N, C-alpha and C positions, 0 to 999 in steps of 0.2 A: 606792541603786541602784548596782550594780557597773558597771565600765567596759564590759563586753560588752552589758549591758542598755541602758546609755546610748547606746552606738554604734548599736544596733538601732533605738532610738527616734528618734535623730537622722536615721538613714537613712530612716526612714518619713516624717519631716517633709519631708525633701528630695524624696522621690519624690512626696509629696502636692502639693508646690508645682509640680513639673514636670508632673504630671498635670493640675493645675488650669490651667496655661498651655495645654496641649493642648486642654482643654475650651473655654477662652476663644476660641482660634483657630477651633475647629470651629463654635462659635456664630456667629462673624463670617462664616465661609464659607457657612454655611447661609442666613444673612440676605442675603448678597450674591447667592447663587444664586437665591433667591426673587425678588429685585428684577430680576435679569437675565431670568428666565423670564417675568415679567410684561411686561417691555418687549418681549421677542421675540414675544409674542402680540399685540402692537399695543396693549396697554393701558398704563396708567400705574402706577407702583409705588404700592402702598397707602400711605396716610398712616402715618407712623411710629407704630407701636403699642407700648405698653410691653412690654418683654421680660418673660416670666414671672418673677414675683418669687419668688426662691428663698431670699432671706434672711429670717430671722425676727428682727426687732429685739427682740421681747418675749423670745424664747428667749435671745438673745445679750446683750442690754443690760438686761433686766428690764422690768417694767411701770413706768409713770410713777410716780415717787416712790420707786422702788427704786434702789439703787446696788450693782450686781454687782461681784465682784472681777475684776481683770484676768486673763485666761487666754489670752494670745497663745502661739501655737506657735512663732513665729519673729519675729525683729526684722529689719526691712528698712531699709537705708540707700539711699534712691533720690534721683535728681535732683528738683528742685522743678518741673521742666518740666510744664506743664499737660496735655501729651499722654501722661503716664505715670501712669495710674490704678492704683496698686499693688494694691489689693484685687481689682479686676476682672482684672488681668493674671494673677494667681495663682488666680482664682476662689475667693477666700476670703471669709468672712463677717465682719461686725463683731466686734471683740474677739478675732480670731484672729491679727492681725498688729500688732506694735509698730512703728509707722511713724516714720521719721526722714527728712525730705526737705530737702535742701540742694543748691543749685546745684552741678553738677559731681560730685554724690555724694562730696563731700570729707569725709574722716574728721577733722574738726576736734577740738579739745580738748573743746568742748561736746558734740559727737557721741559721743566716747569716754566722756564722763561719763554721758550718757544710756544708753549701752549697758551700762556697768558697773552702773548702778542696775537696769536691766531684768534682766540676767543673774543678779545676786546676790539679787534680791528677788522675781522672778517664776518660780517653780519649773516652770511649764508651758512655759517658753521653752527650746527645744532646738536652736536654731541661729540664725546671723546671715547675712543676705544683703546683698551690695553689688550694687545694680542700676544699671548705667549704661544708656545708650540711644544709638542712632544719631542723628546730627544734633544733638548736644548743643551748645547755644549757649555754655555756659560753657567747654567745651573749645575751641570755635571762637575765642572771644575770646582765650584763652590762646595758641592757635596763632598767631593774628595778631600778638600781642605778641612771640612768639618770632621770627617771620619778619621783622617790621618793628618793632623796639622804638621806643616813643615815651615821652616823659617824662610824669610826672603833671602834669596841668594843673588839673583840676577836683576837687572833693571826691569825686565819684563814682569818678574814676580811682584815688584813694588807697584807697577802700574796696574796689574791685574787685581791686586789686593783690594783696591777701592771698589771694584766691581763685586768681588767676593763679599766684602763687608756689607754691601747694599742688599745682597741676597740672604745673608746669614740669619736675620731674624725669621725669615720664612722657613729656613731649614730647621731652626730650633722648634718652631710651631709644628712642623711636619714630623720631626723626630719624636716629639712628645706624644703625638697621636699614634705613631707606629710603635713606639716603645712603651706606651701606656704609663705606668706609674714608676718606671725605672728612672733614677736620678742620674744626673751628669756630674762629672768632675769639671768644675769651671776651668776653662783654658787648657784642658787636656783631652786625650782620647776618651770617648764615651766608654763606660764600663760594661757595655753590652754590645752584642752584634746586631746591627740593623741590616736589613736587606737593601743593598745599595740601589738596585733597580727600582724597587718600590719607593725608596726615599726620593729618588730623582723624579719619578712620576708624580708623587704627591707635592713636592716642592714646586714643580712647574705650575700647578693649579694655585697653590697658596701664594706663590710669588706674584702671579698675574693679578689675583684678587687683592693682595696687599697693595700693589702699585695702584690699582684702580681706587682703592680706599684713600690712599695718600693723595692722589690727584683730585678726587672729589672733595676732600677736605680743603685742598688748595683752591680749587675752582670756586668753592662756596664763599671765599673771601674776596673774589673779584667783583668788579662792578657789574659784570654780566655773567650769569650762572647758567651752565648747561649740564645735562646729565652725563655721567661716566658709566660705561659698560666694560665688561671684560669677557674674554673667551680664549679658549685654547685651540689652536689649529693642529689637528691630528694629522701627522705626516703620512700615516697609512691610509686613512679613509678620506682625507682632505676635507673633513667636516669640522665645523667649529663647535666646541662643547663648553659647557659650564656646569658647575655643581648645583644640584637641586637643593636649595636652602629652604624650600617650603616644607618638604617632607623630611629632609635631613636623615635619610635612610640609606645613604650610599648609592644614590642614583645620579646619573648625569643627564643633561638635557641638550638638545641641539640648539645652536644659535648663541647669541650673546646674552649674558646675564647682567643684572644691575650691579654696580659696585657695592660690595657688602660693607657693613659697619665693622669697626675694629673688633667688636666682641664676636663677630661672626667668623673670623678667620680660623679660630679653633675648630669650628664646625665644618669649614671647608676642608681642613686637614683630616678630621675624623671621618667625614663622609667619603673622602678619597680612600682612606684606609679600609673602610667597609666595602667600597666599590672594588678595590683591587683584590680583596679577599673573595668576593663573589665571582669576579671575572678572571681568576687565575688561569683558567684553561680556555679562555676565549681569545681568538686571534682577531684583533680589530681590523687587520689588513684584509681579511676575507670578507668583511662587511662591504668593502668597496668594490667587490666583484660580483658577477652574476652567479658564482658558484655557491653562494650562501644558501644552505638548506633551510626548509621551513622551521625546523626545530631550533636551529641556531638563531634564525631571525627572530623567533618568538622570545628566545632568551635575551637577545639584544634589546628588543623593544620593552620587555618586562622589567629586566634588571637595570637597564641602562638609560634609554632615552625617553621613552613614553612621549614621543613627539606629538601625538595627537591630542594629548591632554595637557601639554605644557602651556603655560601662560606666557605670551610674548611680553 
C-alpha cells in the first residue's frame, strides 16, 4: 500500500471512530428523552430493557470452538477507569479495537511494547488512539502530590509514585500555563495558589496529548508507521474532545485530534487555560440533555466546539 492509500485508509478509521462516538451519544440522548417523557406523563420509567443487540459475536469472534484472527482497525490506549467503556464509546464491535487500559492512560514501556507488537503484526490496524477522560483519578492523585508533596510511607505509595512521575511533566506544563510567569521552588510546594480543579482539567488534556506525542515518536521508528490521535472522553456529555491547535484561542473541538508535536504541548495547556476561563459558568453536563437552551447552545458552539467548521 502506497503512502496516499495508507493516509486515506487511516483517515477513514479516524472518521469511523468519531462517527461511532456521535452514534453512542445519540443513543444515550434518545434513552434519556424516553425516560423524561414517561415521567412527564405521570408514569414511571419502564424497567431497563436490553438495548438492541447490534454486535454479532459469531461474526466477529467465530462460533464456539473456532479461533478467528485478530482484525482490529485501531489500537486504543485508555485509562482503566470503570466509567470508560472503550468499545461502547466508539460504537465498535468485538475484534475491532486493540485495547490497552492503564490508569492515567500512561504510555509505559509495557504499553509501547504492546503497541509495537500490534502495529507490526496486525496489518488491519491503521491508527492508535490515546483516550483520556475528565475526572481522572490518576491525574488527580498526581496533581495532589504536585501541590502538596508527601513522602512515600506505604508500599502502595511506592507503587503509585511511578504512575505519578509519568504524569508529572504534564502537570508542570499545565501549572505554568495556569500560573503564568510565577516560578516554582524545585522539589517543594509551589509558592502560589493554583485552582486544583482547573489544574486537573488542564492536565487531563495535556497528559493525553503528551502521551500521544510520545507514542507517535515511538511509532515513527518502527518498520510500519501509523498515525496517532488523542481525545478526552467527557464523562458528563459522553463526547470526545480535543484542543483546537489551529486557532489556539481556547476552543475545543469534537472528535479525535492528531498527536501534537512536543512544542505544541504548551499551547494545549494555554488553550485549556483560556477555555476554562471562558467556560467557568457553563455546565457541560447540561449539553448532554434536551434541556439546553438556545443561548447556552450558541455559547457552547461558539466558544467551545465549532463542530461544523472543524477539520477532521
